[in-house]
C-alpha positions as CSV (number, residue, x, y, z in Angstrom):
1,X,80.0,129.6,187.8
2,X,78.4,129.9,184.5
3,X,80.1,132.2,181.5
4,X,77.4,133.1,179.7
5,X,78.2,135.1,175.7
6,X,75.9,136.8,174.3
7,X,75.5,139.2,170.7
8,X,75.7,142.1,172.9
9,X,78.0,141.3,175.3
10,X,80.6,140.3,172.9
11,X,79.8,143.3,170.2
12,X,80.2,145.4,174.1
13,X,83.4,143.9,174.3
14,X,85.0,144.7,171.2
15,X,83.7,148.6,171.0
16,X,85.3,149.0,174.3
17,X,88.4,147.2,173.0
18,X,88.8,149.6,169.5
19,X,87.2,152.5,171.9
20,X,90.7,152.0,173.6
21,X,92.9,151.6,170.6
22,X,91.6,154.1,169.1
23,X,92.0,156.3,171.8
24,X,96.1,155.6,172.3
25,X,97.1,156.1,168.5
26,X,95.0,159.2,169.4
27,X,97.5,159.7,171.6
28,X,100.3,158.8,169.7
29,X,99.6,160.9,167.2
30,X,98.6,164.6,168.8
31,X,102.1,163.3,171.1
32,X,103.5,163.9,167.5
33,X,102.1,166.9,166.2
34,X,103.1,168.8,169.6
35,X,106.5,167.9,169.0
36,X,107.6,170.0,165.5
37,X,109.4,172.6,164.9
38,X,106.8,174.7,164.1
39,X,105.1,174.7,167.0
40,X,104.3,178.5,169.1
41,X,104.9,177.9,173.1
42,X,102.5,180.7,173.7
43,X,99.9,183.5,171.7
44,X,102.2,186.2,173.6
45,X,105.1,185.4,171.8
46,X,103.1,184.8,169.0
47,X,102.0,188.6,169.2
48,X,105.1,190.4,169.9
49,X,106.5,188.4,167.2
50,X,104.0,189.3,164.2
51,X,104.5,192.8,165.6
52,X,107.9,193.6,165.4
53,X,107.5,191.3,162.0
54,X,105.3,194.2,161.0
55,X,106.9,196.8,162.0
56,X,110.5,196.0,160.6
57,X,107.7,195.9,157.0
58,X,107.2,199.4,158.1
59,X,110.1,201.2,158.2
60,X,111.5,198.8,155.0
61,X,109.2,200.3,153.3
62,X,109.1,203.6,154.5
63,X,112.8,203.9,154.3
64,X,112.8,202.6,150.8
65,X,110.6,205.2,149.2
66,X,112.9,208.1,151.4
67,X,115.2,206.0,149.8
68,X,113.5,207.6,146.4
69,X,112.4,210.1,146.9
70,X,115.4,211.5,147.0
71,X,116.9,209.3,143.6
C-alpha cells in the first residue's frame, strides 16, 4: 500500500479540520448566547409584555393629565 501525499490533498485536510474547528467554536458561542438572561422565549410573551407596558404607559399619561387638570 502506497501513501500519496499531494499539496492538494494536504490542503483539503487542512480546510476540513479548520471547518470542523470553526463549527465547534460557533456552536459553543451560540450555546452561551442562548443562555443569557435577556432571551425572550417566544414572540407571544414579548407581544403580551409590550401591550401591557403600552397600556400602563397610556394609563399613567391619562392619570397625570387628569390630575394636572384638577389641580
